C-alpha positions, 0 to 999 in steps of 0.5 A: 653784335646784335644786328637787325638781320641777326635778330630777325634770323633769331626770331626776335621781333622788332618791338624787342629791339626797340626795348633793347635800345630804350634799356640803355638810354636815359628818358627825360620826363617833363612833369610836376614836382610834389606828390605827382613826381614822387609817385611817378618815381615810386611806381613807374620809374624805379619798379617798372623801368629801372629793372630794364636798365632805363634811367628816368630823369624828371624835368620838374616845373610848372606846366606853363614853362614846360609848354613854353619850352616845348614851343621854343624847341619845336624847330630844334632837331633834338628836344630836352624832353622825351615825355611831356606831362600836361592836363588835357586842355594844354595837351590839346592846344599844343598838339594843334601846333604839331608838337607831339608824335602821333601815338602808335597803339602797337608801340604802347600795348597797354593803351589797348586797355584804356577807357576809349573816351579818354584816348587821344591820337597824340597822347595817352591818358595817365589819370583822371577825375571829375569836377564836382562840388565840395562842401562842408557837411556840418555847414551844408546839411543838404548836399548840393544837387547841382552847380546852381546851388552855389548861387543860393543867397543863404551861402553869401560869402561862403562860396570859394573858387580857386584862380587856377581853375578859371576855365573850369569855373566858367564852364560850371557857371555856364552850365548853371545858367542853362548852357553847356561846355560848348559856350561859356558866354551864359556863364559870364553873367552868372559869375558876375551874380556870384560875385555879387554874393561875395564869392571869394577867389583864392590864388592856389589850391593850398589857399583854398584848402586852408579856407575850407579847413578854417570854415571861411568858406563852405563850398567850392568847385574842385576835382573829386580827386583833390577832395579825396586827398583833403578829406584824408588830411582832415579837411571837413569836406564831402563831394557832390556830383552835379546833377547836370553831369560832372566834367572830366579832367585827364592828365596825359603824357605825350612824346615830342616829335624831337624827343631824343629817346623815342623808344624809351619814351614809348616804353615809359608811356606803356609803363604809366598805364600798367595796372599796378602803377595806376592803382598806386596813384588812385590810392595816394592821389585819388585819381581814378585809373584810365585802364580797365584792368586796374582793380581798386578796393571797393571802398576806395573805388566808392570814394573816387569813382562815379557810379554808372549813371554818373559816368553816363553823364560825364561831360568832356571839355570842348578842347576846340572851343577852349583853344579858340576862346581861351585868351578872351575867357581869361581876360574876362576872368581877370579883368571883370570877374576878379577886379 
């Protein structure tokens, strides 16, 4: 029987012991379904963890129920998830409530290759993209230069926004009004101006994509990665990076403090940062790698990455501002802008 003492006597490192424990246990990953879940299975679960004896089970569902479950289980000795996937804003909000285990970089070696600006003490950055302006080049012949171009009267009734990006839309409106990501108040008046120009709001990304495809709308605010996928599917869109600076979106992974298989969870986080898995996500979903050793084909990199100049102007969401003001911002969006 391999004990701690005999392992040390044989010269085995403790991380190797932890990996051995992880190999015999199940890892439950709370995540989205669809393409994201399929890609996790095809590029992380099966090729990187299954050969080590790690069985990955996906707990699939929308992120709001996942957040609710984490909060409800916070006081439980054993939670239902070992790994939780969330967007950066939601991950920050839950981290402030003490839900997640601090990440020990020594236990996640690939984290050393992650882009420094995307690192958080409570999570690892899985994939990321930038908020841009998508437009129909047949209808908008001069590419938009900045967010303010969406307020041009010549695009009356041709600008569409998706409801689920209400915070991102408010931030863009604030920037268009001369503000920034630290205060959305200037964006409220600006959004009401856009409403007076007959801007449309769609309930889902799928509905927005259909409106772009039918040419019901010509411009929108969206992630560069989704624009890449839509263009591949035949929707007539190009992407313009706003001159004011794009804002990042990062989808992250964290380990709840009451995870049943913490060792397996950390092994999963490390595998998610593997260059092979990162490249596969980039090719399929258009999200840029968060690690520096993932090399993309030049044409793919051109379509989903920012130039060095654009990268230098990349904005990071003000997570503290959003967490403090989220309820009031959502109330404005629902009760004033959308009504």
